[in-house]
Each structure stands twice: as C-alpha cells, then as structure tokens.
N, CA, C, O and the ligand as a Tripos MOL2 file, in Angstrom:
@<TRIPOS>MOLECULE
protein
  293   291    74     0     0
PROTEIN
NO_CHARGES

@<TRIPOS>ATOM
      1 N         -12.7970  -13.5620    7.9920 N.3       1 MET1
      2 CA        -11.9050  -13.4030    6.8490 C.3       1 MET1
      3 C         -12.2410  -12.1130    6.0990 C.2       1 MET1
      4 O         -13.4080  -11.7900    5.8790 O.2       1 MET1
      5 N         -11.1990  -11.3900    5.7140 N.am      2 GLN2
      6 CA        -11.3760  -10.1600    4.9440 C.3       2 GLN2
      7 C         -11.5590  -10.5070    3.4640 C.2       2 GLN2
      8 O         -10.7880  -11.2880    2.9070 O.2       2 GLN2
      9 N         -12.5650   -9.9340    2.8430 N.am      3 MET3
     10 CA        -12.7790  -10.1290    1.4150 C.3       3 MET3
     11 C         -12.6750   -8.7820    0.7140 C.2       3 MET3
     12 O         -13.1320   -7.7620    1.2300 O.2       3 MET3
     13 N         -12.0750   -8.7930   -0.4560 N.am      4 LEU4
     14 CA        -12.0120   -7.5560   -1.2340 C.3       4 LEU4
     15 C         -13.4110   -7.2020   -1.7220 C.2       4 LEU4
     16 O         -14.1670   -8.0590   -2.1780 O.2       4 LEU4
     17 N         -13.7350   -5.9120   -1.6150 N.am      5 LYS5
     18 CA        -15.0650   -5.4420   -2.0230 C.3       5 LYS5
     19 C         -14.9290   -4.4790   -3.1940 C.2       5 LYS5
     20 O         -13.9060   -3.8220   -3.3840 O.2       5 LYS5
     21 N         -15.9930   -4.4260   -3.9580 N.am      6 CYS6
     22 CA        -16.0470   -3.4910   -5.0850 C.3       6 CYS6
     23 C         -16.0430   -2.0530   -4.5490 C.2       6 CYS6
     24 O         -16.8620   -1.7220   -3.6920 O.2       6 CYS6
     25 N         -15.1390   -1.1930   -5.0370 N.am      7 PRO7
     26 CA        -15.0910    0.1870   -4.5630 C.3       7 PRO7
     27 C         -16.2740    1.0260   -5.0510 C.2       7 PRO7
     28 O         -16.5050    2.1300   -4.5580 O.2       7 PRO7
     29 N         -17.0130    0.4980   -6.0150 N.am      8 VAL8
     30 CA        -18.1460    1.2450   -6.5690 C.3       8 VAL8
     31 C         -19.4220    0.9530   -5.7780 C.2       8 VAL8
     32 O         -20.1210    1.8780   -5.3670 O.2       8 VAL8
     33 N         -19.7300   -0.3400   -5.5610 N.am      9 CYS9
     34 CA        -21.0180   -0.6940   -4.9440 C.3       9 CYS9
     35 C         -20.8610   -1.5090   -3.6640 C.2       9 CYS9
     36 O         -21.8580   -1.8240   -3.0130 O.2       9 CYS9
     37 N         -19.6330   -1.8560   -3.2910 N.am     10 ASN10
     38 CA        -19.3520   -2.5840   -2.0470 C.3      10 ASN10
     39 C         -19.7560   -4.0640   -2.0620 C.2      10 ASN10
     40 O         -19.7820   -4.6990   -1.0080 O.2      10 ASN10
     41 N         -20.0650   -4.6120   -3.2150 N.am     11 SER11
     42 CA        -20.3210   -6.0520   -3.3240 C.3      11 SER11
     43 C         -18.9880   -6.7920   -3.3310 C.2      11 SER11
     44 O         -17.9300   -6.1800   -3.4780 O.2      11 SER11
     45 N         -19.0470   -8.1070   -3.1720 N.am     12 ILE12
     46 CA        -17.8300   -8.9240   -3.1780 C.3      12 ILE12
     47 C         -17.2830   -9.0410   -4.6100 C.2      12 ILE12
     48 O         -18.0340   -9.0860   -5.5840 O.2      12 ILE12
     49 N         -15.9470   -9.0890   -4.6970 N.am     13 LEU13
     50 CA        -15.3000   -9.2810   -6.0010 C.3      13 LEU13
     51 C         -14.9760  -10.7500   -6.1990 C.2      13 LEU13
     52 O         -14.6290  -11.4510   -5.2480 O.2      13 LEU13
     53 N         -15.0890  -11.2070   -7.4200 N.am     14 LYS14
     54 CA        -14.8370  -12.5960   -7.7750 C.3      14 LYS14
     55 C         -13.6590  -12.6430   -8.7410 C.2      14 LYS14
     56 O         -13.5970  -11.8750   -9.7020 O.2      14 LYS14
     57 N         -12.7300  -13.5510   -8.4740 N.am     15 LEU15
     58 CA        -11.5990  -13.7270   -9.3910 C.3      15 LEU15
     59 C         -12.0900  -14.3920  -10.6660 C.2      15 LEU15
     60 O         -12.8250  -15.3790  -10.6190 O.2      15 LEU15
     61 N         -11.6880  -13.8580  -11.7850 N.am     16 ASN16
     62 CA        -12.1100  -14.4180  -13.0610 C.3      16 ASN16
     63 C         -10.9120  -14.5110  -14.0040 C.2      16 ASN16
     64 O         -10.1210  -13.5720  -14.0980 O.2      16 ASN16
     65 N         -10.7780  -15.6210  -14.6900 N.am     17 ILE17
     66 CA         -9.7420  -15.7700  -15.7100 C.3      17 ILE17
     67 C         -10.4480  -16.1810  -16.9900 C.2      17 ILE17
     68 O         -11.0780  -17.2360  -17.0560 O.2      17 ILE17
     69 N         -10.3360  -15.3440  -17.9960 N.am     18 SER18
     70 CA        -11.0030  -15.6690  -19.2520 C.3      18 SER18
     71 C         -10.1040  -15.3130  -20.4260 C.2      18 SER18
     72 O          -9.2620  -14.4180  -20.3460 O.2      18 SER18
     73 N         -10.3080  -16.0390  -21.5150 N.am     19 TYR19
     74 CA         -9.4610  -15.8200  -22.6860 C.3      19 TYR19
     75 C          -9.9760  -14.6250  -23.4860 C.2      19 TYR19
     76 O         -11.1250  -14.6070  -23.9270 O.2      19 TYR19
     77 N          -9.1160  -13.6370  -23.6650 N.am     20 SER20
     78 CA         -9.4690  -12.4940  -24.5080 C.3      20 SER20
     79 C          -8.5910  -12.4700  -25.7500 C.2      20 SER20
     80 O          -8.9870  -11.9370  -26.7870 O.2      20 SER20
     81 N          -7.3990  -13.0470  -25.6450 N.am     21 GLY21
     82 CA         -6.4640  -13.0260  -26.7700 C.3      21 GLY21
     83 C          -5.7710  -11.6900  -26.9630 C.2      21 GLY21
     84 O          -4.9650  -11.5280  -27.8800 O.2      21 GLY21
     85 N          -6.0850  -10.7250  -26.0940 N.am     22 CYS22
     86 CA         -5.5610   -9.3570  -26.2480 C.3      22 CYS22
     87 C          -4.1690   -9.2200  -25.6180 C.2      22 CYS22
     88 O          -3.9740   -8.4270  -24.6970 O.2      22 CYS22
     89 N          -3.2040   -9.9970  -26.1240 N.am     23 ASP23
     90 CA         -1.8500   -9.9210  -25.5570 C.3      23 ASP23
     91 C          -1.2020   -8.5550  -25.8100 C.2      23 ASP23
     92 O          -0.2500   -8.1850  -25.1230 O.2      23 ASP23
     93 N          -1.7140   -7.8100  -26.7890 N.am     24 TRP24
     94 CA         -1.1720   -6.4750  -27.0780 C.3      24 TRP24
     95 C          -1.5000   -5.4660  -25.9770 C.2      24 TRP24
     96 O          -0.9330   -4.3740  -25.9430 O.2      24 TRP24
     97 N          -2.4130   -5.8330  -25.0800 N.am     25 ASP25
     98 CA         -2.7240   -4.9540  -23.9390 C.3      25 ASP25
     99 C          -1.6890   -5.0900  -22.8190 C.2      25 ASP25
    100 O          -1.7040   -4.2980  -21.8760 O.2      25 ASP25
    101 N          -0.7910   -6.0770  -22.9030 N.am     26 THR26
    102 CA          0.1710   -6.3300  -21.8240 C.3      26 THR26
    103 C           1.5280   -5.7010  -22.1200 C.2      26 THR26
    104 O           1.8300   -5.3260  -23.2530 O.2      26 THR26
    105 N           2.3370   -5.5960  -21.0670 N.am     27 LYS27
    106 CA          3.6960   -5.0860  -21.2140 C.3      27 LYS27
    107 C           4.5200   -5.9910  -22.1250 C.2      27 LYS27
    108 O           5.4500   -5.5320  -22.7880 O.2      27 LYS27
    109 N           4.1710   -7.2930  -22.1560 N.am     28 ALA28
    110 CA          4.9090   -8.2430  -22.9920 C.3      28 ALA28
    111 C           4.6510   -7.9940  -24.4820 C.2      28 ALA28
    112 O           5.4880   -8.3290  -25.3210 O.2      28 ALA28
    113 N           3.5130   -7.4170  -24.8050 N.am     29 GLY29
    114 CA          3.2400   -6.9760  -26.1640 C.3      29 GLY29
    115 C           2.5820   -7.9810  -27.0860 C.2      29 GLY29
    116 O           2.3850   -9.1440  -26.7330 O.2      29 GLY29
    117 N           2.2460   -7.5060  -28.2790 N.am     30 LYS30
    118 CA          1.5610   -8.3090  -29.2930 C.3      30 LYS30
    119 C           2.4200   -9.4920  -29.7140 C.2      30 LYS30
    120 O           3.6170   -9.3490  -29.9630 O.2      30 LYS30
    121 N           1.8010  -10.6530  -29.7920 N.am     31 GLY31
    122 CA          2.5070  -11.8570  -30.2090 C.3      31 GLY31
    123 C           3.1520  -12.6120  -29.0620 C.2      31 GLY31
    124 O           3.7440  -13.6710  -29.2660 O.2      31 GLY31
    125 N           3.0390  -12.0660  -27.8400 N.am     32 SER32
    126 CA          3.6610  -12.6960  -26.6780 C.3      32 SER32
    127 C           2.8700  -13.9150  -26.1950 C.2      32 SER32
    128 O           3.4040  -14.7680  -25.4870 O.2      32 SER32
    129 N           1.6170  -13.9860  -26.5770 N.am     33 GLY33
    130 CA          0.7990  -15.1310  -26.2010 C.3      33 GLY33
    131 C           0.1190  -15.0240  -24.8500 C.2      33 GLY33
    132 O          -0.5040  -15.9770  -24.3800 O.2      33 GLY33
    133 N           0.2420  -13.8450  -24.2220 N.am     34 TYR34
    134 CA         -0.4160  -13.6550  -22.9210 C.3      34 TYR34
    135 C          -1.8870  -13.3010  -23.1370 C.2      34 TYR34
    136 O          -2.3050  -12.1590  -22.9480 O.2      34 TYR34
    137 N          -2.6500  -14.3000  -23.5340 N.am     35 GLY35
    138 CA         -4.0320  -14.0410  -23.9460 C.3      35 GLY35
    139 C          -5.0920  -14.2490  -22.8810 C.2      35 GLY35
    140 O          -6.2560  -13.9060  -23.0860 O.2      35 GLY35
    141 N          -4.6910  -14.8200  -21.7190 N.am     36 TRP36
    142 CA         -5.6750  -15.0680  -20.6610 C.3      36 TRP36
    143 C          -5.6870  -13.8990  -19.6860 C.2      36 TRP36
    144 O          -4.6690  -13.5680  -19.0780 O.2      36 TRP36
    145 N          -6.8310  -13.2910  -19.5480 N.am     37 GLU37
    146 CA         -6.9740  -12.0910  -18.7320 C.3      37 GLU37
    147 C          -7.4150  -12.4550  -17.3130 C.2      37 GLU37
    148 O          -8.4150  -13.1470  -17.1190 O.2      37 GLU37
    149 N          -6.6470  -11.9750  -16.3210 N.am     38 VAL38
    150 CA         -6.9720  -12.2170  -14.9100 C.3      38 VAL38
    151 C          -7.6000  -10.9410  -14.3650 C.2      38 VAL38
    152 O          -6.9900   -9.8730  -14.4040 O.2      38 VAL38
    153 N          -8.8140  -11.0580  -13.8600 N.am     39 SER39
    154 CA         -9.5000   -9.8550  -13.3740 C.3      39 SER39
    155 C         -10.2860  -10.1450  -12.1020 C.2      39 SER39
    156 O         -10.5500  -11.2950  -11.7520 O.2      39 SER39
    157 N         -10.6510   -9.0560  -11.4240 N.am     40 LEU40
    158 CA        -11.5750   -9.1260  -10.2990 C.3      40 LEU40
    159 C         -12.8830   -8.5110  -10.7850 C.2      40 LEU40
    160 O         -12.9310   -7.3490  -11.1890 O.2      40 LEU40
    161 N         -13.9320   -9.3100  -10.7370 N.am     41 ASP41
    162 CA        -15.2300   -8.8710  -11.2580 C.3      41 ASP41
    163 C         -16.2060   -8.6970  -10.1100 C.2      41 ASP41
    164 O         -16.2790   -9.5340   -9.2100 O.2      41 ASP41
    165 N         -16.9510   -7.6100  -10.1470 N.am     42 CYS42
    166 CA        -18.0090   -7.3840   -9.1590 C.3      42 CYS42
    167 C         -19.1360   -8.3760   -9.4090 C.2      42 CYS42
    168 O         -19.5600   -8.5690  -10.5480 O.2      42 CYS42
    169 N         -19.6290   -9.0150   -8.3210 N.am     43 ILE43
    170 CA        -20.6870  -10.0210   -8.4940 C.3      43 ILE43
    171 C         -22.0690   -9.3820   -8.6750 C.2      43 ILE43
    172 O         -23.0280  -10.0640   -9.0360 O.2      43 ILE43
    173 N         -22.1650   -8.0880   -8.4270 N.am     44 ASN44
    174 CA        -23.4390   -7.3780   -8.5910 C.3      44 ASN44
    175 C         -23.6550   -7.0860  -10.0820 C.2      44 ASN44
    176 O         -22.9470   -6.2680  -10.6690 O.2      44 ASN44
    177 N         -24.6310   -7.7590  -10.6800 N.am     45 SER45
    178 CA        -24.8300   -7.6310  -12.1320 C.3      45 SER45
    179 C         -25.2320   -6.2250  -12.5470 C.2      45 SER45
    180 O         -25.0080   -5.8330  -13.6920 O.2      45 SER45
    181 N         -25.8300   -5.4500  -11.6250 N.am     46 LYS46
    182 CA        -26.2110   -4.0700  -11.9560 C.3      46 LYS46
    183 C         -24.9910   -3.1570  -12.0150 C.2      46 LYS46
    184 O         -25.0050   -2.1360  -12.7010 O.2      46 LYS46
    185 N         -23.9270   -3.5330  -11.2870 N.am     47 CYS47
    186 CA        -22.6970   -2.7320  -11.2450 C.3      47 CYS47
    187 C         -21.7360   -3.2360  -12.3210 C.2      47 CYS47
    188 O         -21.2930   -2.4840  -13.1890 O.2      47 CYS47
    189 N         -21.4270   -4.5400  -12.2380 N.am     48 ALA48
    190 CA        -20.5840   -5.2240  -13.2360 C.3      48 ALA48
    191 C         -19.2310   -4.5620  -13.4710 C.2      48 ALA48
    192 O         -18.6970   -4.6180  -14.5790 O.2      48 ALA48
    193 N         -18.6670   -3.9290  -12.4270 N.am     49 SER49
    194 CA        -17.3200   -3.3720  -12.5710 C.3      49 SER49
    195 C         -16.3130   -4.5010  -12.7400 C.2      49 SER49
    196 O         -16.4800   -5.5810  -12.1740 O.2      49 SER49
    197 N         -15.2790   -4.2510  -13.5110 N.am     50 LEU50
    198 CA        -14.2810   -5.2720  -13.8180 C.3      50 LEU50
    199 C         -12.9070   -4.6250  -13.6720 C.2      50 LEU50
    200 O         -12.6250   -3.5960  -14.2870 O.2      50 LEU50
    201 N         -12.0550   -5.2430  -12.8480 N.am     51 PHE51
    202 CA        -10.7220   -4.7020  -12.5900 C.3      51 PHE51
    203 C          -9.6880   -5.7060  -13.0820 C.2      51 PHE51
    204 O          -9.4730   -6.7420  -12.4520 O.2      51 PHE51
    205 N          -9.0570   -5.4040  -14.1920 N.am     52 THR52
    206 CA         -8.0650   -6.3140  -14.7540 C.3      52 THR52
    207 C          -6.7410   -6.1690  -14.0130 C.2      52 THR52
    208 O          -6.2470   -5.0560  -13.8300 O.2      52 THR52
    209 N          -6.1630   -7.3030  -13.5850 N.am     53 ILE53
    210 CA         -4.8890   -7.3050  -12.8640 C.3      53 ILE53
    211 C          -3.7430   -7.5120  -13.8380 C.2      53 ILE53
    212 O          -2.7400   -6.8000  -13.7820 O.2      53 ILE53
    213 N          -3.8850   -8.4820  -14.7290 N.am     54 GLY54
    214 CA         -2.8440   -8.7960  -15.6900 C.3      54 GLY54
    215 C          -3.2570  -10.0060  -16.5060 C.2      54 GLY54
    216 O          -4.4120  -10.4320  -16.4700 O.2      54 GLY54
    217 N          -2.3120  -10.5470  -17.2340 N.am     55 HIS55
    218 CA         -2.6040  -11.6800  -18.1160 C.3      55 HIS55
    219 C          -1.6470  -12.8450  -17.8270 C.2      55 HIS55
    220 O          -0.5380  -12.6330  -17.3360 O.2      55 HIS55
    221 N          -2.0740  -14.0590  -18.1290 N.am     56 VAL56
    222 CA         -1.1980  -15.2300  -18.1090 C.3      56 VAL56
    223 C          -1.2480  -15.8810  -19.4870 C.2      56 VAL56
    224 O          -2.1790  -15.6510  -20.2580 O.2      56 VAL56
    225 N          -0.2420  -16.6940  -19.7870 N.am     57 ARG57
    226 CA         -0.1910  -17.3270  -21.1120 C.3      57 ARG57
    227 C          -1.1630  -18.4930  -21.2170 C.2      57 ARG57
    228 O          -1.8520  -18.6660  -22.2210 O.2      57 ARG57
    229 N          -1.1980  -19.2830  -20.1560 N.am     58 ASN58
    230 CA         -2.0850  -20.4450  -20.1340 C.3      58 ASN58
    231 C          -2.8940  -20.3970  -18.8560 C.2      58 ASN58
    232 O          -2.3990  -19.9480  -17.8220 O.2      58 ASN58
    233 N          -4.1210  -20.8510  -18.9140 N.am     59 ILE59
    234 CA         -4.9820  -20.8270  -17.7240 C.3      59 ILE59
    235 C          -4.3490  -21.6560  -16.6120 C.2      59 ILE59
    236 O          -4.5560  -21.3670  -15.4340 O.2      59 ILE59
    237 N          -3.5750  -22.6920  -16.9750 N.am     60 ASN60
    238 CA         -2.9340  -23.5470  -15.9770 C.3      60 ASN60
    239 C          -1.7050  -22.9040  -15.3390 C.2      60 ASN60
    240 O          -1.1330  -23.4580  -14.4010 O.2      60 ASN60
    241 N          -1.2940  -21.7360  -15.8420 N.am     61 ASP61
    242 CA         -0.1640  -21.0210  -15.2450 C.3      61 ASP61
    243 C          -0.5590  -20.3190  -13.9510 C.2      61 ASP61
    244 O           0.2950  -19.8470  -13.2000 O.2      61 ASP61
    245 N          -1.8490  -20.2590  -13.7040 N.am     62 PHE62
    246 CA         -2.3330  -19.5640  -12.5130 C.3      62 PHE62
    247 C          -2.9980  -20.5750  -11.5980 C.2      62 PHE62
    248 O          -3.7660  -21.4290  -12.0410 O.2      62 PHE62
    249 N          -2.6900  -20.4640  -10.3160 N.am     63 VAL63
    250 CA         -3.4070  -21.2880   -9.3490 C.3      63 VAL63
    251 C          -3.7820  -20.4160   -8.1540 C.2      63 VAL63
    252 O          -2.9710  -19.6350   -7.6560 O.2      63 VAL63
    253 N          -5.0080  -20.5640   -7.7130 N.am     64 GLY64
    254 CA         -5.4870  -19.7630   -6.6000 C.3      64 GLY64
    255 C          -4.9980  -20.2880   -5.2670 C.2      64 GLY64
    256 O          -4.4890  -21.4040   -5.1690 O.2      64 GLY64
    257 N          -5.1600  -19.4630   -4.2360 N.am     65 LEU65
    258 CA         -4.8130  -19.8750   -2.8830 C.3      65 LEU65
    259 C          -5.8860  -20.8420   -2.3620 C.2      65 LEU65
    260 O          -6.9820  -20.9370   -2.9140 O.2      65 LEU65
    261 N          -5.5350  -21.5550   -1.2830 N.am     66 LYS66
    262 CA         -6.5180  -22.3870   -0.5910 C.3      66 LYS66
    263 C          -7.6920  -21.5030   -0.1570 C.2      66 LYS66
    264 O          -7.5250  -20.3180    0.1280 O.2      66 LYS66
    265 N          -8.8730  -22.1060   -0.1160 N.am     67 ASP67
    266 CA        -10.0930  -21.3520    0.1980 C.3      67 ASP67
    267 C          -9.9580  -20.5010    1.4520 C.2      67 ASP67
    268 O         -10.4190  -19.3600    1.4850 O.2      67 ASP67
    269 N          -9.3170  -21.0630    2.4990 N.am     68 GLU68
    270 CA         -9.2410  -20.3490    3.7750 C.3      68 GLU68
    271 C          -8.2960  -19.1420    3.7130 C.2      68 GLU68
    272 O          -8.3010  -18.3080    4.6180 O.2      68 GLU68
    273 N          -7.4930  -19.0480    2.6590 N.am     69 LEU69
    274 CA         -6.5450  -17.9470    2.5270 C.3      69 LEU69
    275 C          -6.9750  -16.9210    1.4800 C.2      69 LEU69
    276 O          -6.3490  -15.8700    1.3440 O.2      69 LEU69
    277 N          -8.0330  -17.2220    0.7490 N.am     70 LYS70
    278 CA         -8.4520  -16.3580   -0.3380 C.3      70 LYS70
    279 C          -9.0720  -15.0570    0.1730 C.2      70 LYS70
    280 O          -9.7550  -15.0440    1.1970 O.2      70 LYS70
    281 N          -8.8240  -13.9580   -0.5550 N.am     71 SER71
    282 CA         -9.4140  -12.6750   -0.1970 C.3      71 SER71
    283 C         -10.4350  -12.2340   -1.2440 C.2      71 SER71
    284 O         -11.0180  -11.1540   -1.1470 O.2      71 SER71
    285 N         -10.6400  -13.0980   -2.2550 N.am     72 VAL72
    286 CA        -11.7030  -12.8460   -3.2290 C.3      72 VAL72
    287 C         -12.4990  -14.1310   -3.4180 C.2      72 VAL72
    288 O         -11.9950  -15.2250   -3.1600 O.2      72 VAL72
    289 N         -13.7220  -13.9980   -3.8610 N.am     73 GLN73
    290 CA        -14.5660  -15.1620   -4.0620 C.3      73 GLN73
    291 C         -14.1170  -15.9650   -5.2680 C.2      73 GLN73
    292 O         -14.7220  -16.9890   -5.5870 O.2      73 GLN73
    293 ZN        -19.7070   -3.2720   -7.9050 Zn       74 ZN74
@<TRIPOS>BOND
     1     1     2 1
     2     2     3 1
     3     3     4 2
     4     3     5 am
     5     5     6 1
     6     6     7 1
     7     7     8 2
     8     7     9 am
     9     9    10 1
    10    10    11 1
    11    11    12 2
    12    11    13 am
    13    13    14 1
    14    14    15 1
    15    15    16 2
    16    15    17 am
    17    17    18 1
    18    18    19 1
    19    19    20 2
    20    19    21 am
    21    21    22 1
    22    22    23 1
    23    23    24 2
    24    23    25 am
    25    25    26 1
    26    26    27 1
    27    27    28 2
    28    27    29 am
    29    29    30 1
    30    30    31 1
    31    31    32 2
    32    31    33 am
    33    33    34 1
    34    34    35 1
    35    35    36 2
    36    35    37 am
    37    37    38 1
    38    38    39 1
    39    39    40 2
    40    39    41 am
    41    41    42 1
    42    42    43 1
    43    43    44 2
    44    43    45 am
    45    45    46 1
    46    46    47 1
    47    47    48 2
    48    47    49 am
    49    49    50 1
    50    50    51 1
    51    51    52 2
    52    51    53 am
    53    53    54 1
    54    54    55 1
    55    55    56 2
    56    55    57 am
    57    57    58 1
    58    58    59 1
    59    59    60 2
    60    59    61 am
    61    61    62 1
    62    62    63 1
    63    63    64 2
    64    63    65 am
    65    65    66 1
    66    66    67 1
    67    67    68 2
    68    67    69 am
    69    69    70 1
    70    70    71 1
    71    71    72 2
    72    71    73 am
    73    73    74 1
    74    74    75 1
    75    75    76 2
    76    75    77 am
    77    77    78 1
    78    78    79 1
    79    79    80 2
    80    79    81 am
    81    81    82 1
    82    82    83 1
    83    83    84 2
    84    83    85 am
    85    85    86 1
    86    86    87 1
    87    87    88 2
    88    87    89 am
    89    89    90 1
    90    90    91 1
    91    91    92 2
    92    91    93 am
    93    93    94 1
    94    94    95 1
    95    95    96 2
    96    95    97 am
    97    97    98 1
    98    98    99 1
    99    99   100 2
   100    99   101 am
   101   101   102 1
   102   102   103 1
   103   103   104 2
   104   103   105 am
   105   105   106 1
   106   106   107 1
   107   107   108 2
   108   107   109 am
   109   109   110 1
   110   110   111 1
   111   111   112 2
   112   111   113 am
   113   113   114 1
   114   114   115 1
   115   115   116 2
   116   115   117 am
   117   117   118 1
   118   118   119 1
   119   119   120 2
   120   119   121 am
   121   121   122 1
   122   122   123 1
   123   123   124 2
   124   123   125 am
   125   125   126 1
   126   126   127 1
   127   127   128 2
   128   127   129 am
   129   129   130 1
   130   130   131 1
   131   131   132 2
   132   131   133 am
   133   133   134 1
   134   134   135 1
   135   135   136 2
   136   135   137 am
   137   137   138 1
   138   138   139 1
   139   139   140 2
   140   139   141 am
   141   141   142 1
   142   142   143 1
   143   143   144 2
   144   143   145 am
   145   145   146 1
   146   146   147 1
   147   147   148 2
   148   147   149 am
   149   149   150 1
   150   150   151 1
   151   151   152 2
   152   151   153 am
   153   153   154 1
   154   154   155 1
   155   155   156 2
   156   155   157 am
   157   157   158 1
   158   158   159 1
   159   159   160 2
   160   159   161 am
   161   161   162 1
   162   162   163 1
   163   163   164 2
   164   163   165 am
   165   165   166 1
   166   166   167 1
   167   167   168 2
   168   167   169 am
   169   169   170 1
   170   170   171 1
   171   171   172 2
   172   171   173 am
   173   173   174 1
   174   174   175 1
   175   175   176 2
   176   175   177 am
   177   177   178 1
   178   178   179 1
   179   179   180 2
   180   179   181 am
   181   181   182 1
   182   182   183 1
   183   183   184 2
   184   183   185 am
   185   185   186 1
   186   186   187 1
   187   187   188 2
   188   187   189 am
   189   189   190 1
   190   190   191 1
   191   191   192 2
   192   191   193 am
   193   193   194 1
   194   194   195 1
   195   195   196 2
   196   195   197 am
   197   197   198 1
   198   198   199 1
   199   199   200 2
   200   199   201 am
   201   201   202 1
   202   202   203 1
   203   203   204 2
   204   203   205 am
   205   205   206 1
   206   206   207 1
   207   207   208 2
   208   207   209 am
   209   209   210 1
   210   210   211 1
   211   211   212 2
   212   211   213 am
   213   213   214 1
   214   214   215 1
   215   215   216 2
   216   215   217 am
   217   217   218 1
   218   218   219 1
   219   219   220 2
   220   219   221 am
   221   221   222 1
   222   222   223 1
   223   223   224 2
   224   223   225 am
   225   225   226 1
   226   226   227 1
   227   227   228 2
   228   227   229 am
   229   229   230 1
   230   230   231 1
   231   231   232 2
   232   231   233 am
   233   233   234 1
   234   234   235 1
   235   235   236 2
   236   235   237 am
   237   237   238 1
   238   238   239 1
   239   239   240 2
   240   239   241 am
   241   241   242 1
   242   242   243 1
   243   243   244 2
   244   243   245 am
   245   245   246 1
   246   246   247 1
   247   247   248 2
   248   247   249 am
   249   249   250 1
   250   250   251 1
   251   251   252 2
   252   251   253 am
   253   253   254 1
   254   254   255 1
   255   255   256 2
   256   255   257 am
   257   257   258 1
   258   258   259 1
   259   259   260 2
   260   259   261 am
   261   261   262 1
   262   262   263 1
   263   263   264 2
   264   263   265 am
   265   265   266 1
   266   266   267 1
   267   267   268 2
   268   267   269 am
   269   269   270 1
   270   270   271 1
   271   271   272 2
   272   271   273 am
   273   273   274 1
   274   274   275 1
   275   275   276 2
   276   275   277 am
   277   277   278 1
   278   278   279 1
   279   279   280 2
   280   279   281 am
   281   281   282 1
   282   282   283 1
   283   283   284 2
   284   283   285 am
   285   285   286 1
   286   286   287 1
   287   287   288 2
   288   287   289 am
   289   289   290 1
   290   290   291 1
   291   291   292 2
@<TRIPOS>SUBSTRUCTURE
     1 MET1         2 RESIDUE 1 A MET
     2 GLN2         6 RESIDUE 1 A GLN
     3 MET3        10 RESIDUE 1 A MET
     4 LEU4        14 RESIDUE 1 A LEU
     5 LYS5        18 RESIDUE 1 A LYS
     6 CYS6        22 RESIDUE 1 A CYS
     7 PRO7        26 RESIDUE 1 A PRO
     8 VAL8        30 RESIDUE 1 A VAL
     9 CYS9        34 RESIDUE 1 A CYS
    10 ASN10       38 RESIDUE 1 A ASN
    11 SER11       42 RESIDUE 1 A SER
    12 ILE12       46 RESIDUE 1 A ILE
    13 LEU13       50 RESIDUE 1 A LEU
    14 LYS14       54 RESIDUE 1 A LYS
    15 LEU15       58 RESIDUE 1 A LEU
    16 ASN16       62 RESIDUE 1 A ASN
    17 ILE17       66 RESIDUE 1 A ILE
    18 SER18       70 RESIDUE 1 A SER
    19 TYR19       74 RESIDUE 1 A TYR
    20 SER20       78 RESIDUE 1 A SER
    21 GLY21       82 RESIDUE 1 A GLY
    22 CYS22       86 RESIDUE 1 A CYS
    23 ASP23       90 RESIDUE 1 A ASP
    24 TRP24       94 RESIDUE 1 A TRP
    25 ASP25       98 RESIDUE 1 A ASP
    26 THR26      102 RESIDUE 1 A THR
    27 LYS27      106 RESIDUE 1 A LYS
    28 ALA28      110 RESIDUE 1 A ALA
    29 GLY29      114 RESIDUE 1 A GLY
    30 LYS30      118 RESIDUE 1 A LYS
    31 GLY31      122 RESIDUE 1 A GLY
    32 SER32      126 RESIDUE 1 A SER
    33 GLY33      130 RESIDUE 1 A GLY
    34 TYR34      134 RESIDUE 1 A TYR
    35 GLY35      138 RESIDUE 1 A GLY
    36 TRP36      142 RESIDUE 1 A TRP
    37 GLU37      146 RESIDUE 1 A GLU
    38 VAL38      150 RESIDUE 1 A VAL
    39 SER39      154 RESIDUE 1 A SER
    40 LEU40      158 RESIDUE 1 A LEU
    41 ASP41      162 RESIDUE 1 A ASP
    42 CYS42      166 RESIDUE 1 A CYS
    43 ILE43      170 RESIDUE 1 A ILE
    44 ASN44      174 RESIDUE 1 A ASN
    45 SER45      178 RESIDUE 1 A SER
    46 LYS46      182 RESIDUE 1 A LYS
    47 CYS47      186 RESIDUE 1 A CYS
    48 ALA48      190 RESIDUE 1 A ALA
    49 SER49      194 RESIDUE 1 A SER
    50 LEU50      198 RESIDUE 1 A LEU
    51 PHE51      202 RESIDUE 1 A PHE
    52 THR52      206 RESIDUE 1 A THR
    53 ILE53      210 RESIDUE 1 A ILE
    54 GLY54      214 RESIDUE 1 A GLY
    55 HIS55      218 RESIDUE 1 A HIS
    56 VAL56      222 RESIDUE 1 A VAL
    57 ARG57      226 RESIDUE 1 A ARG
    58 ASN58      230 RESIDUE 1 A ASN
    59 ILE59      234 RESIDUE 1 A ILE
    60 ASN60      238 RESIDUE 1 A ASN
    61 ASP61      242 RESIDUE 1 A ASP
    62 PHE62      246 RESIDUE 1 A PHE
    63 VAL63      250 RESIDUE 1 A VAL
    64 GLY64      254 RESIDUE 1 A GLY
    65 LEU65      258 RESIDUE 1 A LEU
    66 LYS66      262 RESIDUE 1 A LYS
    67 ASP67      266 RESIDUE 1 A ASP
    68 GLU68      270 RESIDUE 1 A GLU
    69 LEU69      274 RESIDUE 1 A LEU
    70 LYS70      278 RESIDUE 1 A LYS
    71 SER71      282 RESIDUE 1 A SER
    72 VAL72      286 RESIDUE 1 A VAL
    73 GLN73      290 RESIDUE 1 A GLN
    74 ZN74       293 GROUP 0 **** ****
C-alpha cells in the first residue's frame, strides 16, 4: 500500500482533525462555523510539519476511508 510521506523528512503523515475555531481562514469566511481543521501531520516530532487541507463544520461531517484504502496513517 502506498502511504503519503512528509516532503520534508520522508516520515509517514497522519490525518488529524482538531478544533481550531479559525473559520475565518476558510473560503466560507468568518462566522461560517467551519472550525474543525483537517490536516496531514508528520509523525516525526523533530520535524512536526503540518499540512492543512481544509475545514469541516462538525467532526462528524468527516469520515475516513476503510483501513485497507487509506493512504495516510
Ligand atoms: Zn516530516
């Protein structure tokens, strides 16, 4: 299986969804409620690169693929 790797240090990237509340960073704009940030985070703590993909309104609005189809940890 192909896994996405960090372009900086070549470690595996992990999908992360965390609440930032920064809906003003999205195209939908301030007050839109898109406060959950979806990102790919490098698992190497010395590198700690973080690649934000976008935001969702509720954590339950996002569902990952089945394990065998996933390209990130
Ligand atoms: Zn890295």
